[in-house]
Each structure stands twice: as C-alpha cells, then as structure tokens.
Wavefront OBJ file of the C-alpha trace (Angstrom):
o trace
v 159.111 168.412 97.604
v 157.256 165.122 97.323
v 154.207 164.652 99.527
v 154.226 161.262 101.225
v 150.865 161.512 102.984
v 147.698 163.482 102.316
v 144.963 163.891 104.907
v 141.665 165.100 103.446
v 138.908 166.479 105.626
v 135.500 167.688 104.429
v 134.144 170.726 106.234
v 130.818 172.512 106.365
v 130.058 175.257 108.853
v 132.919 174.310 111.178
v 134.141 177.771 112.237
v 133.918 176.769 115.904
v 135.938 173.584 115.413
v 138.390 173.935 112.523
v 141.309 175.522 114.375
v 141.146 172.959 117.186
v 140.866 170.093 114.692
v 143.943 171.254 112.792
v 145.880 171.758 116.017
v 145.030 168.153 116.985
v 145.956 166.671 113.608
v 149.351 168.400 113.405
v 151.120 166.615 116.310
v 149.614 163.266 115.334
v 150.999 163.525 111.792
v 154.339 164.859 113.004
v 154.561 161.913 115.408
v 153.549 159.289 112.868
v 155.689 160.535 110.034
v 158.412 162.881 111.295
v 160.724 162.145 108.376
v 157.977 162.412 105.749
v 156.240 165.337 104.095
v 152.503 165.536 104.512
v 149.640 167.830 103.638
v 146.235 168.532 105.076
v 143.659 169.181 102.382
v 140.563 170.915 103.673
v 137.534 170.796 101.399
v 134.920 173.396 102.283
v 131.510 172.151 101.188
v 129.667 175.449 100.925
v 129.963 176.724 104.478
v 127.738 179.672 105.289
v 129.766 180.672 108.342
v 133.430 181.823 108.537
v 135.031 178.409 107.963
v 136.513 179.420 104.603
v 137.898 182.678 106.001
v 139.558 180.854 108.906
v 141.093 178.321 106.506
v 142.448 181.102 104.289
v 144.124 182.645 107.338
v 145.581 179.311 108.481
v 146.966 178.558 104.999
v 149.304 181.527 105.408
v 150.959 180.102 108.527
v 150.731 176.308 108.177
v 153.091 174.923 105.547
v 151.194 171.628 105.353
v 147.972 173.411 104.327
v 148.035 173.969 100.577
v 146.102 177.122 99.880
v 143.702 178.442 99.072
v 141.205 176.046 100.680
v 139.494 173.691 98.270
v 135.837 173.575 97.338
v 134.195 170.445 95.865
v 134.457 171.949 92.372
v 138.115 172.943 92.679
v 139.128 169.561 94.127
v 137.520 167.759 91.182
v 139.354 170.025 88.737
v 142.649 169.383 90.531
v 142.092 165.614 90.559
v 141.352 165.557 86.840
v 144.348 167.758 86.027
v 146.738 165.582 88.109
v 145.645 162.260 86.592
l 1 2 3 4 5 6 7 8 9 10 11 12 13 14 15 16 17 18 19 20 21 22 23 24 25 26 27 28 29 30 31 32 33 34 35 36 37 38 39 40 41 42 43 44 45 46 47 48 49 50 51 52 53 54 55 56 57 58 59 60 61 62 63 64 65 66 67 68 69 70 71 72 73 74 75 76 77 78 79 80 81 82 83
C-alpha cells in the first residue's frame, strides 16, 4: 500500500490529550482524502507521563498509526534509511 499523505505530530507529556487529538484528526483526514491512504506519525519527545503507553495501545487498533510510536532518534534513523 502506498501512503499518499503523512501527518506528523510531536508529543511530549500529552496523556490527557492524545486520544482526543487522534479522534479529531481521523474524521478530518477521512473527509479530505477518502480515496487515499494516509498515516499519522506520532513522535514522542521523551514524555515522562503515559503518552507512549497510550500510543502503543492505539497502534494496535488504528491502521493509520504505524507502530510502535516514534522517538526523535528512531524517526531520524527511519528518515536516513528511507532516503
């Protein structure tokens, strides 16, 4: 499957907001690009709360969330490997 659109959001200590944010992004992307494939890349920037744990759980149920969640180091490695 080819990804047509990628949405990237940086996160730090967002355990109280991440689920609501993702639930708001999903219908917007489905409405804007219903015939296209898209992904939501969440980059956890060293959260000290449960943000990473929540993202790991959501990755199991949301097909547009590539898992596991990215960290700044892993996203740089992925970018270098893909170029």
